[in-house]
N, C-alpha and C positions, 0 to 999 in steps of 0.2 A: 504494500500500500504506500502510495507516495505521500510526502509531507502535507500537501494541501488537503488530501482526503482525510488523513489522520486528524488534522486541525479541525476540519468541518465536523467530524464525528465527535471529537471532544467538545466542541461548541454546542452541538446538538444535545449531547448528554447533559451538559451543564445547564443549558437553557431549559431542557425538558424537566430537570429536577426543580429548577426555580419556578417554572410554570406550574408544576404539580403541587408544590408547596403552597403557592399563592392560591391555587384552586381549592385546596383543602382548607386553608384559612378562610377563604371566602364562604365556603359551604358550612363549615363547622364552628366558626367564630363570628364572622361578620354578619351572616344571615340571622343567626339567633339574636345577636345584639340588636339588629334592626327590628325583627318581628316580635321578639319576646320582651326586650327591654326598651323598645322605642328609641333606638339610637342609630339613626340612618347614616350618620357620618362614617361609620366603619365600612359600610358597603360602598359608599361613594369613593373613598380613597383606595381601599383594597380592590374594589372593582376596576378602578382606573389602572392600578398597577398590574392586575391580572390581565386586563385587556391588552395592555402594551406587551407583556410577556407572551401572551397568546399569539399576537401578530409576529413577534420575533421568532417564536417557536415554529410557526408555519414557514417562515422564510428559511429557517435553519433546516427544516425537514426537506424542503425543496432543493436547497443547495446540496445537502448531503446526498439526496436521491440522485441528483444529476451527476455528482462526482463518483459515487459508488455504482451508479447505473442500476438502481432498484427498479423493479417492474411496478406496474400500476397498483397491484394488490399490496405490495409492501409499503408503498407511499400512502395508500389509503389506510392501512393499519396504523402507520406512524401518525397520520393526521387524526384518526379516530381516537388514538390514545389520549389526546388532549381533552377529549370530551367525557372520558370515563375516569372517575376518581381512582387514584393509585395506579392507573395504567401507564403513565409516563415513567414510573419507577420500574415497572416490569420491562418496559422497552429499554430503559437504561441498562438493566442487567443483561438483556440479550445483546445489546450493542457492545457491551464490554467483552462478551465472549467471542462474537464473530460479527463485526460490523458489515461484512460483505453480504451476509445472508440474514442475519439476526433472526 
């Protein structure tokens, strides 16, 4: 694997973890603060951060997919991982083992 590909996989793994953490914080901390404790500011700021990380994650998936030459199914799975809680962490583990196939 060439250095550019390795770098893009590392970036994807890092961004995926950050996006996954922000998603969990949004679901399990910010949303209860908004709807149970009537504190909507938590969702406003964490939602903004999560949205930004989500967009960066999509760009990182597309870049890695291009460099590693993933097929459409693999790209779809990587993109869908951002919509399912804890799935980005599973993807990270698979990318650590074999980024060419994950």
